[in-house]
MDAnalysis code that builds the backbone (N, CA, C; Angstrom):
import MDAnalysis as mda
import numpy as np

u = mda.Universe.empty(213, n_residues=71, atom_resindex=np.repeat(np.arange(71), 3), trajectory=True)
u.add_TopologyAttr("name", ["N", "CA", "C"] * 71)
u.add_TopologyAttr("resid", np.arange(1, 72))
u.add_TopologyAttr("resname", ["MET", "PRO", "ARG", "GLN", "THR", "MET", "LEU", "ILE", "GLN", "ARG", "ASN", "CYS", "ASN", "GLN", "SER", "LEU", "ARG", "GLU", "LYS", "ILE", "LYS", "GLU", "LEU", "ARG", "LYS", "HIS", "ASP", "HIS", "ALA", "PHE", "PRO", "LEU", "LEU", "VAL", "GLU", "ALA", "ASP", "ALA", "LYS", "THR", "LEU", "ASP", "LEU", "THR", "MET", "GLU", "GLY", "ILE", "ARG", "LEU", "LEU", "PRO", "ILE", "LEU", "PRO", "PRO", "LEU", "ASN", "VAL", "ASN", "PRO", "MET", "ARG", "GLY", "LYS", "LYS", "PRO", "THR", "GLU", "ASP", "ALA"])
u.atoms.positions = np.array([
    [239.307, 40.858, 119.841],
    [239.654, 41.735, 119.335],
    [239.927, 42.403, 120.159],
    [241.179, 43.547, 120.312],
    [242.104, 44.130, 121.329],
    [241.348, 45.010, 122.074],
    [241.647, 45.414, 123.297],
    [241.008, 47.006, 124.088],
    [241.174, 47.944, 123.350],
    [242.310, 48.317, 122.652],
    [242.941, 49.006, 122.224],
    [241.643, 50.059, 121.202],
    [241.711, 48.388, 120.138],
    [240.874, 48.895, 118.824],
    [239.661, 48.990, 119.735],
    [239.129, 48.423, 120.352],
    [237.927, 48.896, 120.950],
    [237.629, 50.297, 121.214],
    [238.449, 50.431, 121.789],
    [238.055, 51.886, 122.551],
    [238.459, 53.055, 121.382],
    [239.097, 52.745, 120.088],
    [239.337, 53.339, 119.051],
    [238.088, 53.471, 118.355],
    [237.119, 51.954, 118.155],
    [236.437, 52.424, 117.291],
    [234.885, 52.679, 117.962],
    [234.942, 52.801, 119.153],
    [233.520, 53.461, 120.115],
    [233.548, 54.708, 120.044],
    [235.120, 55.496, 119.431],
    [235.565, 56.298, 119.241],
    [234.960, 57.287, 118.346],
    [235.267, 56.342, 117.253],
    [234.958, 56.605, 115.858],
    [233.382, 56.555, 115.921],
    [232.996, 55.523, 116.535],
    [230.879, 55.616, 116.595],
    [230.647, 56.767, 117.024],
    [231.110, 57.090, 118.345],
    [230.780, 57.937, 119.130],
    [230.737, 59.592, 118.162],
    [231.620, 59.816, 117.382],
    [231.880, 61.162, 116.803],
    [230.598, 60.768, 115.254],
    [230.726, 59.674, 115.083],
    [229.555, 59.121, 114.147],
    [228.334, 59.376, 113.984],
    [227.785, 59.167, 115.673],
    [227.281, 59.604, 115.709],
    [226.862, 60.881, 116.272],
    [227.712, 61.818, 116.870],
    [227.380, 63.319, 117.021],
    [227.311, 64.040, 115.425],
    [227.977, 63.102, 114.534],
    [228.134, 63.985, 113.000],
    [226.367, 63.590, 112.621],
    [225.953, 62.626, 112.613],
    [224.581, 62.417, 112.455],
    [223.323, 63.267, 112.730],
    [223.793, 64.039, 114.572],
    [222.960, 64.060, 115.060],
    [223.039, 65.890, 114.898],
    [224.188, 66.357, 114.160],
    [224.392, 67.490, 113.758],
    [223.615, 67.748, 112.247],
    [224.088, 66.793, 111.231],
    [223.009, 67.134, 110.250],
    [221.855, 66.836, 110.274],
    [221.409, 66.075, 111.087],
    [219.766, 66.041, 111.662],
    [219.012, 67.583, 112.478],
    [219.901, 68.036, 112.559],
    [219.976, 69.649, 113.037],
    [219.668, 70.618, 111.692],
    [220.829, 70.375, 111.133],
    [220.847, 71.504, 109.610],
    [219.920, 70.398, 109.048],
    [219.217, 69.138, 108.536],
    [218.090, 68.615, 107.938],
    [216.790, 69.322, 108.106],
    [216.925, 69.677, 109.093],
    [215.029, 70.528, 110.029],
    [215.638, 72.120, 109.499],
    [216.850, 72.778, 110.027],
    [216.948, 73.680, 109.633],
    [216.626, 74.328, 108.012],
    [217.365, 73.816, 107.524],
    [217.498, 74.413, 106.045],
    [216.058, 74.385, 105.312],
    [214.732, 73.698, 105.750],
    [213.759, 73.994, 104.907],
    [212.996, 75.509, 105.519],
    [213.428, 75.658, 106.525],
    [212.525, 76.607, 107.425],
    [213.459, 77.750, 107.325],
    [214.724, 77.910, 106.431],
    [215.541, 78.890, 105.904],
    [214.633, 79.352, 104.159],
    [214.549, 78.263, 103.808],
    [214.132, 77.832, 102.545],
    [212.717, 78.761, 102.693],
    [211.841, 78.597, 103.496],
    [210.767, 79.198, 103.865],
    [210.979, 80.778, 104.260],
    [211.534, 80.754, 105.062],
    [212.234, 82.623, 104.857],
    [211.888, 83.293, 104.511],
    [213.426, 82.618, 103.544],
    [213.598, 83.367, 102.272],
    [212.559, 83.618, 101.393],
    [211.470, 82.435, 100.992],
    [210.474, 82.324, 100.127],
    [209.852, 83.646, 100.467],
    [209.402, 84.051, 102.090],
    [208.893, 84.557, 102.822],
    [209.164, 85.936, 102.494],
    [210.346, 86.752, 102.184],
    [211.294, 87.639, 102.617],
    [210.315, 87.788, 101.021],
    [211.116, 87.120, 100.488],
    [210.659, 87.782, 98.213],
    [209.510, 87.641, 98.590],
    [208.648, 87.066, 98.941],
    [206.638, 87.572, 98.491],
    [206.936, 88.754, 99.676],
    [207.339, 89.151, 100.528],
    [206.668, 89.726, 101.140],
    [207.258, 91.841, 100.460],
    [208.627, 91.672, 99.847],
    [209.436, 92.465, 99.649],
    [208.580, 92.479, 97.737],
    [208.408, 91.645, 97.178],
    [207.328, 91.902, 95.785],
    [206.295, 92.370, 95.997],
    [204.974, 92.549, 97.658],
    [204.237, 92.676, 97.579],
    [204.441, 94.673, 98.154],
    [205.807, 94.671, 98.518],
    [206.186, 96.034, 99.080],
    [206.014, 96.968, 97.770],
    [206.683, 95.963, 96.943],
    [207.333, 96.820, 95.395],
    [205.314, 97.283, 94.816],
    [204.373, 96.551, 94.530],
    [203.595, 96.142, 94.534],
    [203.070, 97.778, 94.623],
    [203.040, 97.567, 96.217],
    [202.286, 98.681, 96.792],
    [202.735, 100.406, 96.797],
    [204.165, 100.273, 96.623],
    [204.550, 101.507, 96.765],
    [204.093, 102.523, 96.254],
    [203.543, 102.313, 94.493],
    [202.568, 103.226, 93.343],
    [201.500, 103.570, 93.882],
    [200.893, 102.848, 94.347],
    [199.880, 103.377, 95.262],
    [199.608, 103.812, 96.789],
    [200.379, 104.084, 97.702],
    [200.637, 104.970, 98.135],
    [200.035, 105.929, 98.248],
    [199.541, 106.815, 99.276],
    [199.129, 108.676, 99.147],
    [200.067, 109.343, 99.157],
    [200.091, 110.528, 98.924],
    [201.420, 111.258, 99.045],
    [200.977, 111.704, 100.304],
    [202.496, 111.942, 101.134],
    [202.728, 112.063, 102.315],
    [202.269, 113.654, 102.512],
    [201.678, 113.936, 104.133],
    [201.025, 115.193, 104.230],
    [202.156, 115.973, 105.279],
    [203.563, 115.091, 105.376],
    [204.575, 115.665, 106.585],
    [205.601, 116.326, 105.373],
    [205.891, 117.807, 106.334],
    [207.142, 118.591, 106.208],
    [208.938, 117.710, 106.262],
    [209.556, 117.576, 105.448],
    [211.212, 116.586, 105.975],
    [211.716, 117.499, 107.160],
    [211.780, 117.041, 108.217],
    [212.764, 117.720, 109.114],
    [214.222, 118.696, 109.023],
    [214.696, 117.026, 107.557],
    [216.012, 116.919, 108.103],
    [216.662, 117.830, 107.271],
    [217.780, 118.644, 107.201],
    [218.558, 118.806, 106.650],
    [217.697, 120.663, 106.361],
    [216.564, 121.307, 107.020],
    [216.275, 122.703, 106.932],
    [216.895, 123.364, 108.022],
    [217.109, 124.599, 107.805],
    [217.205, 125.357, 108.879],
    [216.281, 125.967, 109.513],
    [216.336, 126.247, 110.671],
    [214.912, 126.909, 111.091],
    [215.283, 128.109, 110.867],
    [213.831, 128.625, 110.774],
    [213.630, 130.047, 110.026],
    [213.497, 130.854, 111.265],
    [213.979, 132.168, 110.984],
    [213.587, 133.017, 112.340],
    [212.521, 134.357, 112.474],
    [211.658, 133.413, 111.519],
    [210.158, 134.021, 112.363],
    [209.610, 134.346, 113.564],
    [210.463, 133.275, 114.521],
    [209.988, 133.184, 116.275],
    [210.554, 134.623, 116.718],
])
């Protein structure tokens, strides 16, 4: 096999090895993303379930109120 052909093949093989390495990283990351998505959904649903049973707030909102002139 001529030297030039061997160099081309070596470069091609290295590119393939790099692609395989990247795919393995994605294979590891994908299940983690799916798990995070599922946890986010669970927590969102739990928040929705808990909203109706929140006790009433005993604080008055400060935004949008003009200062009183009692002082």
